[in-house]
N, CA, C, O and the ligand as a Tripos MOL2 file, in Angstrom:
@<TRIPOS>MOLECULE
protein
  249   247    63     0     0
PROTEIN
NO_CHARGES

@<TRIPOS>ATOM
      1 N          54.0040   10.8930   72.2980 N.3       1 MET1
      2 CA         53.3860   12.2200   72.4540 C.3       1 MET1
      3 C          54.2560   13.2840   71.8090 C.2       1 MET1
      4 O          55.4690   13.3180   72.0180 O.2       1 MET1
      5 N          53.6440   14.1350   71.0390 N.am      2 ALA2
      6 CA         54.3870   15.1980   70.3710 C.3       2 ALA2
      7 C          54.8780   16.2150   71.3920 C.2       2 ALA2
      8 O          54.2090   16.5040   72.3840 O.2       2 ALA2
      9 N          56.0400   16.7360   71.1250 N.am      3 LYS3
     10 CA         56.6000   17.7410   72.0270 C.3       3 LYS3
     11 C          55.8620   19.0710   71.8430 C.2       3 LYS3
     12 O          55.6020   19.5210   70.7270 O.2       3 LYS3
     13 N          55.5410   19.6710   72.9810 N.am      4 GLU4
     14 CA         54.8440   20.9490   72.9010 C.3       4 GLU4
     15 C          55.8460   22.0960   72.8530 C.2       4 GLU4
     16 O          56.8410   22.1130   73.5780 O.2       4 GLU4
     17 N          55.5580   23.0340   71.9940 N.am      5 LEU5
     18 CA         56.4250   24.2000   71.8190 C.3       5 LEU5
     19 C          55.6560   25.4540   72.1960 C.2       5 LEU5
     20 O          54.4380   25.5250   72.0300 O.2       5 LEU5
     21 N          56.3740   26.4330   72.7020 N.am      6 ALA6
     22 CA         55.7340   27.7020   73.0500 C.3       6 ALA6
     23 C          56.1840   28.7950   72.0910 C.2       6 ALA6
     24 O          57.3610   28.9080   71.7510 O.2       6 ALA6
     25 N          55.2210   29.5890   71.6690 N.am      7 CYS7
     26 CA         55.4940   30.6830   70.7420 C.3       7 CYS7
     27 C          56.2240   31.8110   71.4640 C.2       7 CYS7
     28 O          55.8160   32.2320   72.5470 O.2       7 CYS7
     29 N          57.3000   32.2950   70.8600 N.am      8 ARG8
     30 CA         58.0520   33.3950   71.4890 C.3       8 ARG8
     31 C          57.3250   34.7270   71.3350 C.2       8 ARG8
     32 O          57.5740   35.6630   72.0940 O.2       8 ARG8
     33 N          56.4460   34.8120   70.3770 N.am      9 GLU9
     34 CA         55.7090   36.0530   70.1350 C.3       9 GLU9
     35 C          54.5560   36.2370   71.1230 C.2       9 GLU9
     36 O          54.4250   37.2960   71.7380 O.2       9 GLU9
     37 N          53.7160   35.2000   71.2750 N.am     10 CYS10
     38 CA         52.5110   35.3740   72.0940 C.3      10 CYS10
     39 C          52.4080   34.3610   73.2300 C.2      10 CYS10
     40 O          51.4480   34.3930   74.0000 O.2      10 CYS10
     41 N          53.3930   33.4560   73.3440 N.am     11 ARG11
     42 CA         53.4460   32.4670   74.4300 C.3      11 ARG11
     43 C          52.4240   31.3470   74.3120 C.2      11 ARG11
     44 O          52.2530   30.5760   75.2570 O.2      11 ARG11
     45 N          51.7570   31.2380   73.2040 N.am     12 CYS12
     46 CA         50.8200   30.1430   72.9920 C.3      12 CYS12
     47 C          51.5860   28.8200   72.9330 C.2      12 CYS12
     48 O          52.6520   28.7450   72.3210 O.2      12 CYS12
     49 N          51.0390   27.7690   73.5760 N.am     13 VAL13
     50 CA         51.6610   26.4450   73.5490 C.3      13 VAL13
     51 C          50.9740   25.5890   72.4980 C.2      13 VAL13
     52 O          49.7470   25.5010   72.4670 O.2      13 VAL13
     53 N          51.7700   24.9550   71.6350 N.am     14 THR14
     54 CA         51.2090   24.1850   70.5390 C.3      14 THR14
     55 C          52.1060   23.0000   70.1870 C.2      14 THR14
     56 O          53.2950   23.0020   70.5050 O.2      14 THR14
     57 N          51.5380   21.9950   69.5350 N.am     15 THR15
     58 CA         52.3420   20.8880   69.0240 C.3      15 THR15
     59 C          52.5680   21.0640   67.5310 C.2      15 THR15
     60 O          53.2690   20.2690   66.9040 O.2      15 THR15
     61 N          51.9680   22.1130   66.9580 N.am     16 ALA16
     62 CA         52.1440   22.3850   65.5350 C.3      16 ALA16
     63 C          53.4650   23.1090   65.2880 C.2      16 ALA16
     64 O          54.1370   23.5320   66.2290 O.2      16 ALA16
     65 N          53.8310   23.2460   64.0080 N.am     17 LYS17
     66 CA         55.0880   23.9240   63.6810 C.3      17 LYS17
     67 C          54.8940   25.4200   63.5110 C.2      17 LYS17
     68 O          55.8540   26.1870   63.4330 O.2      17 LYS17
     69 N          53.6340   25.8140   63.4560 N.am     18 VAL18
     70 CA         53.3110   27.2330   63.3330 C.3      18 VAL18
     71 C          52.3570   27.5870   64.4650 C.2      18 VAL18
     72 O          51.4540   26.8120   64.7790 O.2      18 VAL18
     73 N          52.5470   28.7400   65.0740 N.am     19 CYS19
     74 CA         51.6690   29.1730   66.1490 C.3      19 CYS19
     75 C          50.2440   29.3680   65.6230 C.2      19 CYS19
     76 O          50.0420   30.0800   64.6390 O.2      19 CYS19
     77 N          49.2460   28.7350   66.2760 N.am     20 PRO20
     78 CA         47.8620   28.8590   65.7980 C.3      20 PRO20
     79 C          47.2730   30.2470   66.0780 C.2      20 PRO20
     80 O          46.2480   30.6130   65.5040 O.2      20 PRO20
     81 N          47.9110   31.0060   66.9480 N.am     21 VAL21
     82 CA         47.3670   32.3090   67.3340 C.3      21 VAL21
     83 C          47.9250   33.4350   66.4580 C.2      21 VAL21
     84 O          47.1640   34.1960   65.8610 O.2      21 VAL21
     85 N          49.2530   33.5370   66.3840 N.am     22 CYS22
     86 CA         49.8430   34.6680   65.6570 C.3      22 CYS22
     87 C          50.5750   34.2440   64.3860 C.2      22 CYS22
     88 O          51.1660   35.0800   63.7020 O.2      22 CYS22
     89 N          50.5380   32.9240   64.0610 N.am     23 LYS23
     90 CA         51.1430   32.3770   62.8410 C.3      23 LYS23
     91 C          52.6600   32.5080   62.7890 C.2      23 LYS23
     92 O          53.2700   32.3840   61.7270 O.2      23 LYS23
     93 N          53.2520   32.7600   63.9400 N.am     24 SER24
     94 CA         54.7050   32.8510   63.9990 C.3      24 SER24
     95 C          55.3080   31.4570   63.9540 C.2      24 SER24
     96 O          54.6910   30.5030   64.4280 O.2      24 SER24
     97 N          56.5000   31.3230   63.3920 N.am     25 THR25
     98 CA         57.2020   30.0380   63.4120 C.3      25 THR25
     99 C          58.3400   30.0800   64.4290 C.2      25 THR25
    100 O          59.1520   29.1580   64.5020 O.2      25 THR25
    101 N          58.3920   31.1460   65.2050 N.am     26 ASP26
    102 CA         59.4190   31.2910   66.2280 C.3      26 ASP26
    103 C          58.9680   30.5890   67.5050 C.2      26 ASP26
    104 O          58.5290   31.2330   68.4590 O.2      26 ASP26
    105 N          59.0820   29.2520   67.5130 N.am     27 LEU27
    106 CA         58.6030   28.4520   68.6370 C.3      27 LEU27
    107 C          59.7740   27.8900   69.4300 C.2      27 LEU27
    108 O          60.7950   27.5070   68.8570 O.2      27 LEU27
    109 N          59.6250   27.8430   70.7400 N.am     28 SER28
    110 CA         60.7050   27.3960   71.6070 C.3      28 SER28
    111 C          60.3090   26.1480   72.3920 C.2      28 SER28
    112 O          59.2080   26.0860   72.9410 O.2      28 SER28
    113 N          61.2160   25.1340   72.4510 N.am     29 PRO29
    114 CA         60.9370   23.9520   73.2800 C.3      29 PRO29
    115 C          61.2300   24.2290   74.7500 C.2      29 PRO29
    116 O          60.9370   23.4010   75.6130 O.2      29 PRO29
    117 N          61.8040   25.3860   75.0310 N.am     30 ASP30
    118 CA         62.2120   25.7580   76.3860 C.3      30 ASP30
    119 C          61.2330   26.7240   77.0110 C.2      30 ASP30
    120 O          61.3280   27.9350   76.8080 O.2      30 ASP30
    121 N          60.2890   26.1910   77.7740 N.am     31 TRP31
    122 CA         59.3110   27.0710   78.3980 C.3      31 TRP31
    123 C          58.8680   26.4930   79.7320 C.2      31 TRP31
    124 O          59.0550   25.3060   79.9990 O.2      31 TRP31
    125 N          58.2890   27.3290   80.5540 N.am     32 ASN32
    126 CA         57.8940   26.9380   81.9000 C.3      32 ASN32
    127 C          56.5110   27.4380   82.2490 C.2      32 ASN32
    128 O          56.1010   28.5210   81.8310 O.2      32 ASN32
    129 N          55.7910   26.6300   83.0250 N.am     33 GLY33
    130 CA         54.4950   27.0590   83.5270 C.3      33 GLY33
    131 C          53.4510   27.0390   82.4420 C.2      33 GLY33
    132 O          53.7530   27.3160   81.2810 O.2      33 GLY33
    133 N          52.2400   26.7180   82.7990 N.am     34 ILE34
    134 CA         51.1770   26.6650   81.7970 C.3      34 ILE34
    135 C          49.9230   27.3530   82.3230 C.2      34 ILE34
    136 O          49.5480   27.1960   83.4850 O.2      34 ILE34
    137 N          49.2870   28.1160   81.4430 N.am     35 VAL35
    138 CA         48.0540   28.8130   81.7970 C.3      35 VAL35
    139 C          47.0050   28.4330   80.7620 C.2      35 VAL35
    140 O          47.2370   28.5300   79.5570 O.2      35 VAL35
    141 N          45.8480   27.9970   81.2530 N.am     36 LEU36
    142 CA         44.7440   27.7240   80.3370 C.3      36 LEU36
    143 C          43.8110   28.9290   80.3560 C.2      36 LEU36
    144 O          43.2460   29.2750   81.3940 O.2      36 LEU36
    145 N          43.6580   29.5530   79.2150 N.am     37 VAL37
    146 CA         42.7970   30.7290   79.1260 C.3      37 VAL37
    147 C          41.5170   30.3510   78.3870 C.2      37 VAL37
    148 O          41.5530   29.9520   77.2230 O.2      37 VAL37
    149 N          40.3910   30.4830   79.0780 N.am     38 VAL38
    150 CA         39.1070   30.1480   78.4680 C.3      38 VAL38
    151 C          38.4000   31.4200   78.0010 C.2      38 VAL38
    152 O          37.9100   31.5120   76.8750 O.2      38 VAL38
    153 N          38.3670   32.4000   78.9130 N.am     39 LYS39
    154 CA         37.7470   33.6730   78.5680 C.3      39 LYS39
    155 C          38.7490   34.8020   78.8170 C.2      39 LYS39
    156 O          38.8360   35.3240   79.9280 O.2      39 LYS39
    157 N          39.4960   35.1720   77.7910 N.am     40 PRO40
    158 CA         40.5580   36.1700   77.9660 C.3      40 PRO40
    159 C          40.0500   37.5110   78.4910 C.2      40 PRO40
    160 O          40.7760   38.2150   79.1920 O.2      40 PRO40
    161 N          38.8320   37.8630   78.1650 N.am     41 THR41
    162 CA         38.3230   39.1620   78.5830 C.3      41 THR41
    163 C          38.0220   39.1980   80.0790 C.2      41 THR41
    164 O          38.0010   40.2690   80.6860 O.2      41 THR41
    165 N          37.7880   38.0260   80.6730 N.am     42 ASN42
    166 CA         37.4320   37.9560   82.0950 C.3      42 ASN42
    167 C          38.6030   37.6560   83.0000 C.2      42 ASN42
    168 O          38.4750   37.6880   84.2240 O.2      42 ASN42
    169 N          39.7380   37.3660   82.4090 N.am     43 SER43
    170 CA         40.8210   36.8190   83.1970 C.3      43 SER43
    171 C          41.9010   37.8500   83.4970 C.2      43 SER43
    172 O          42.3870   38.5490   82.6090 O.2      43 SER43
    173 N          42.2580   37.9210   84.7610 N.am     44 LYS44
    174 CA         43.2980   38.8390   85.2070 C.3      44 LYS44
    175 C          44.6370   38.4340   84.6250 C.2      44 LYS44
    176 O          45.4070   39.2760   84.1640 O.2      44 LYS44
    177 N          44.9100   37.1210   84.6490 N.am     45 ILE45
    178 CA         46.2150   36.6430   84.1980 C.3      45 ILE45
    179 C          46.3870   36.8790   82.6900 C.2      45 ILE45
    180 O          47.4910   37.1790   82.2360 O.2      45 ILE45
    181 N          45.3180   36.7470   81.9230 N.am     46 SER46
    182 CA         45.4560   36.9810   80.4860 C.3      46 SER46
    183 C          45.7020   38.4580   80.2000 C.2      46 SER46
    184 O          46.3870   38.7980   79.2350 O.2      46 SER46
    185 N          45.1470   39.3400   81.0370 N.am     47 ASN47
    186 CA         45.4400   40.7610   80.8990 C.3      47 ASN47
    187 C          46.9040   41.0410   81.1780 C.2      47 ASN47
    188 O          47.5600   41.8060   80.4710 O.2      47 ASN47
    189 N          47.4030   40.3980   82.2370 N.am     48 THR48
    190 CA         48.8010   40.5780   82.6120 C.3      48 THR48
    191 C          49.7310   40.0800   81.5140 C.2      48 THR48
    192 O          50.7450   40.7110   81.2120 O.2      48 THR48
    193 N          49.3770   38.9420   80.9190 N.am     49 LEU49
    194 CA         50.2390   38.3520   79.9000 C.3      49 LEU49
    195 C          49.9550   38.9060   78.5070 C.2      49 LEU49
    196 O          50.6950   38.6250   77.5640 O.2      49 LEU49
    197 N          48.8920   39.6850   78.3740 N.am     50 GLY50
    198 CA         48.5630   40.2600   77.0740 C.3      50 GLY50
    199 C          47.9280   39.2540   76.1270 C.2      50 GLY50
    200 O          48.1170   39.3270   74.9120 O.2      50 GLY50
    201 N          47.1710   38.3120   76.6900 N.am     51 ILE51
    202 CA         46.5410   37.2670   75.8820 C.3      51 ILE51
    203 C          45.1430   37.7190   75.4590 C.2      51 ILE51
    204 O          44.3600   38.1920   76.2830 O.2      51 ILE51
    205 N          44.8400   37.5690   74.1820 N.am     52 THR52
    206 CA         43.5380   38.0180   73.7010 C.3      52 THR52
    207 C          42.6790   36.8740   73.1690 C.2      52 THR52
    208 O          41.4820   37.0490   72.9440 O.2      52 THR52
    209 N          43.2950   35.6890   72.9660 N.am     53 LYS53
    210 CA         42.5290   34.5630   72.4460 C.3      53 LYS53
    211 C          42.5830   33.3960   73.4090 C.2      53 LYS53
    212 O          43.6080   33.1930   74.0600 O.2      53 LYS53
    213 N          41.4870   32.6030   73.5260 N.am     54 PRO54
    214 CA         41.5070   31.4290   74.3980 C.3      54 PRO54
    215 C          42.5580   30.4390   73.9460 C.2      54 PRO54
    216 O          42.8460   30.3390   72.7530 O.2      54 PRO54
    217 N          43.1350   29.7050   74.8870 N.am     55 GLY55
    218 CA         44.1280   28.7040   74.5320 C.3      55 GLY55
    219 C          45.0300   28.3610   75.6920 C.2      55 GLY55
    220 O          44.7700   28.7120   76.8430 O.2      55 GLY55
    221 N          46.1000   27.6640   75.3530 N.am     56 LYS56
    222 CA         47.0610   27.2040   76.3420 C.3      56 LYS56
    223 C          48.3130   28.0540   76.1870 C.2      56 LYS56
    224 O          48.8540   28.1610   75.0860 O.2      56 LYS56
    225 N          48.7770   28.6560   77.2660 N.am     57 TYR57
    226 CA         49.9160   29.5570   77.1690 C.3      57 TYR57
    227 C          50.9960   29.2280   78.1860 C.2      57 TYR57
    228 O          50.7080   28.7570   79.2870 O.2      57 TYR57
    229 N          52.2290   29.4790   77.8100 N.am     58 ALA58
    230 CA         53.3430   29.3140   78.7280 C.3      58 ALA58
    231 C          53.5480   30.5850   79.5320 C.2      58 ALA58
    232 O          53.3410   31.6900   79.0310 O.2      58 ALA58
    233 N          53.9640   30.4180   80.7990 N.am     59 LEU59
    234 CA         54.2290   31.5950   81.6240 C.3      59 LEU59
    235 C          55.5740   32.2160   81.2530 C.2      59 LEU59
    236 O          55.7450   33.4350   81.2630 O.2      59 LEU59
    237 N          56.5190   31.3410   80.9280 N.am     60 LYS60
    238 CA         57.8710   31.8090   80.6500 C.3      60 LYS60
    239 C          58.4000   31.0890   79.4180 C.2      60 LYS60
    240 O          58.3830   29.8590   79.3700 O.2      60 LYS60
    241 N          58.8630   31.8200   78.4390 N.am     61 VAL61
    242 CA         59.4540   31.2210   77.2460 C.3      61 VAL61
    243 C          60.8920   31.7050   77.1410 C.2      61 VAL61
    244 O          61.1530   32.9070   77.1910 O.2      61 VAL61
    245 N          61.8210   30.7710   76.9960 N.am     62 THR62
    246 CA         63.2270   31.1870   76.8830 C.3      62 THR62
    247 C          63.8220   30.8100   75.5390 C.2      62 THR62
    248 O          64.9940   31.0870   75.2820 O.2      62 THR62
    249 ZN         52.1530   33.0750   68.7080 Zn       63 ZN63
@<TRIPOS>BOND
     1     1     2 1
     2     2     3 1
     3     3     4 2
     4     3     5 am
     5     5     6 1
     6     6     7 1
     7     7     8 2
     8     7     9 am
     9     9    10 1
    10    10    11 1
    11    11    12 2
    12    11    13 am
    13    13    14 1
    14    14    15 1
    15    15    16 2
    16    15    17 am
    17    17    18 1
    18    18    19 1
    19    19    20 2
    20    19    21 am
    21    21    22 1
    22    22    23 1
    23    23    24 2
    24    23    25 am
    25    25    26 1
    26    26    27 1
    27    27    28 2
    28    27    29 am
    29    29    30 1
    30    30    31 1
    31    31    32 2
    32    31    33 am
    33    33    34 1
    34    34    35 1
    35    35    36 2
    36    35    37 am
    37    37    38 1
    38    38    39 1
    39    39    40 2
    40    39    41 am
    41    41    42 1
    42    42    43 1
    43    43    44 2
    44    43    45 am
    45    45    46 1
    46    46    47 1
    47    47    48 2
    48    47    49 am
    49    49    50 1
    50    50    51 1
    51    51    52 2
    52    51    53 am
    53    53    54 1
    54    54    55 1
    55    55    56 2
    56    55    57 am
    57    57    58 1
    58    58    59 1
    59    59    60 2
    60    59    61 am
    61    61    62 1
    62    62    63 1
    63    63    64 2
    64    63    65 am
    65    65    66 1
    66    66    67 1
    67    67    68 2
    68    67    69 am
    69    69    70 1
    70    70    71 1
    71    71    72 2
    72    71    73 am
    73    73    74 1
    74    74    75 1
    75    75    76 2
    76    75    77 am
    77    77    78 1
    78    78    79 1
    79    79    80 2
    80    79    81 am
    81    81    82 1
    82    82    83 1
    83    83    84 2
    84    83    85 am
    85    85    86 1
    86    86    87 1
    87    87    88 2
    88    87    89 am
    89    89    90 1
    90    90    91 1
    91    91    92 2
    92    91    93 am
    93    93    94 1
    94    94    95 1
    95    95    96 2
    96    95    97 am
    97    97    98 1
    98    98    99 1
    99    99   100 2
   100    99   101 am
   101   101   102 1
   102   102   103 1
   103   103   104 2
   104   103   105 am
   105   105   106 1
   106   106   107 1
   107   107   108 2
   108   107   109 am
   109   109   110 1
   110   110   111 1
   111   111   112 2
   112   111   113 am
   113   113   114 1
   114   114   115 1
   115   115   116 2
   116   115   117 am
   117   117   118 1
   118   118   119 1
   119   119   120 2
   120   119   121 am
   121   121   122 1
   122   122   123 1
   123   123   124 2
   124   123   125 am
   125   125   126 1
   126   126   127 1
   127   127   128 2
   128   127   129 am
   129   129   130 1
   130   130   131 1
   131   131   132 2
   132   131   133 am
   133   133   134 1
   134   134   135 1
   135   135   136 2
   136   135   137 am
   137   137   138 1
   138   138   139 1
   139   139   140 2
   140   139   141 am
   141   141   142 1
   142   142   143 1
   143   143   144 2
   144   143   145 am
   145   145   146 1
   146   146   147 1
   147   147   148 2
   148   147   149 am
   149   149   150 1
   150   150   151 1
   151   151   152 2
   152   151   153 am
   153   153   154 1
   154   154   155 1
   155   155   156 2
   156   155   157 am
   157   157   158 1
   158   158   159 1
   159   159   160 2
   160   159   161 am
   161   161   162 1
   162   162   163 1
   163   163   164 2
   164   163   165 am
   165   165   166 1
   166   166   167 1
   167   167   168 2
   168   167   169 am
   169   169   170 1
   170   170   171 1
   171   171   172 2
   172   171   173 am
   173   173   174 1
   174   174   175 1
   175   175   176 2
   176   175   177 am
   177   177   178 1
   178   178   179 1
   179   179   180 2
   180   179   181 am
   181   181   182 1
   182   182   183 1
   183   183   184 2
   184   183   185 am
   185   185   186 1
   186   186   187 1
   187   187   188 2
   188   187   189 am
   189   189   190 1
   190   190   191 1
   191   191   192 2
   192   191   193 am
   193   193   194 1
   194   194   195 1
   195   195   196 2
   196   195   197 am
   197   197   198 1
   198   198   199 1
   199   199   200 2
   200   199   201 am
   201   201   202 1
   202   202   203 1
   203   203   204 2
   204   203   205 am
   205   205   206 1
   206   206   207 1
   207   207   208 2
   208   207   209 am
   209   209   210 1
   210   210   211 1
   211   211   212 2
   212   211   213 am
   213   213   214 1
   214   214   215 1
   215   215   216 2
   216   215   217 am
   217   217   218 1
   218   218   219 1
   219   219   220 2
   220   219   221 am
   221   221   222 1
   222   222   223 1
   223   223   224 2
   224   223   225 am
   225   225   226 1
   226   226   227 1
   227   227   228 2
   228   227   229 am
   229   229   230 1
   230   230   231 1
   231   231   232 2
   232   231   233 am
   233   233   234 1
   234   234   235 1
   235   235   236 2
   236   235   237 am
   237   237   238 1
   238   238   239 1
   239   239   240 2
   240   239   241 am
   241   241   242 1
   242   242   243 1
   243   243   244 2
   244   243   245 am
   245   245   246 1
   246   246   247 1
   247   247   248 2
@<TRIPOS>SUBSTRUCTURE
     1 MET1         2 RESIDUE 1 A MET
     2 ALA2         6 RESIDUE 1 A ALA
     3 LYS3        10 RESIDUE 1 A LYS
     4 GLU4        14 RESIDUE 1 A GLU
     5 LEU5        18 RESIDUE 1 A LEU
     6 ALA6        22 RESIDUE 1 A ALA
     7 CYS7        26 RESIDUE 1 A CYS
     8 ARG8        30 RESIDUE 1 A ARG
     9 GLU9        34 RESIDUE 1 A GLU
    10 CYS10       38 RESIDUE 1 A CYS
    11 ARG11       42 RESIDUE 1 A ARG
    12 CYS12       46 RESIDUE 1 A CYS
    13 VAL13       50 RESIDUE 1 A VAL
    14 THR14       54 RESIDUE 1 A THR
    15 THR15       58 RESIDUE 1 A THR
    16 ALA16       62 RESIDUE 1 A ALA
    17 LYS17       66 RESIDUE 1 A LYS
    18 VAL18       70 RESIDUE 1 A VAL
    19 CYS19       74 RESIDUE 1 A CYS
    20 PRO20       78 RESIDUE 1 A PRO
    21 VAL21       82 RESIDUE 1 A VAL
    22 CYS22       86 RESIDUE 1 A CYS
    23 LYS23       90 RESIDUE 1 A LYS
    24 SER24       94 RESIDUE 1 A SER
    25 THR25       98 RESIDUE 1 A THR
    26 ASP26      102 RESIDUE 1 A ASP
    27 LEU27      106 RESIDUE 1 A LEU
    28 SER28      110 RESIDUE 1 A SER
    29 PRO29      114 RESIDUE 1 A PRO
    30 ASP30      118 RESIDUE 1 A ASP
    31 TRP31      122 RESIDUE 1 A TRP
    32 ASN32      126 RESIDUE 1 A ASN
    33 GLY33      130 RESIDUE 1 A GLY
    34 ILE34      134 RESIDUE 1 A ILE
    35 VAL35      138 RESIDUE 1 A VAL
    36 LEU36      142 RESIDUE 1 A LEU
    37 VAL37      146 RESIDUE 1 A VAL
    38 VAL38      150 RESIDUE 1 A VAL
    39 LYS39      154 RESIDUE 1 A LYS
    40 PRO40      158 RESIDUE 1 A PRO
    41 THR41      162 RESIDUE 1 A THR
    42 ASN42      166 RESIDUE 1 A ASN
    43 SER43      170 RESIDUE 1 A SER
    44 LYS44      174 RESIDUE 1 A LYS
    45 ILE45      178 RESIDUE 1 A ILE
    46 SER46      182 RESIDUE 1 A SER
    47 ASN47      186 RESIDUE 1 A ASN
    48 THR48      190 RESIDUE 1 A THR
    49 LEU49      194 RESIDUE 1 A LEU
    50 GLY50      198 RESIDUE 1 A GLY
    51 ILE51      202 RESIDUE 1 A ILE
    52 THR52      206 RESIDUE 1 A THR
    53 LYS53      210 RESIDUE 1 A LYS
    54 PRO54      214 RESIDUE 1 A PRO
    55 GLY55      218 RESIDUE 1 A GLY
    56 LYS56      222 RESIDUE 1 A LYS
    57 TYR57      226 RESIDUE 1 A TYR
    58 ALA58      230 RESIDUE 1 A ALA
    59 LEU59      234 RESIDUE 1 A LEU
    60 LYS60      238 RESIDUE 1 A LYS
    61 VAL61      242 RESIDUE 1 A VAL
    62 THR62      246 RESIDUE 1 A THR
    63 ZN63       249 GROUP 0 **** ****
């Protein structure tokens, strides 16, 4: 299984080398917690985290 990395810019979790959301290459293997966002406009947590696109996000990226 490929290691999942979290984007330091938008917290998106991905197995790719480039963030699929913001195209950043600043990805960290050190992250905690996972949030699945299906409808960012309806979700309280996505508002809190500043998420605008559906996807898998880390709660904490270090
Ligand atoms: Zn990103």
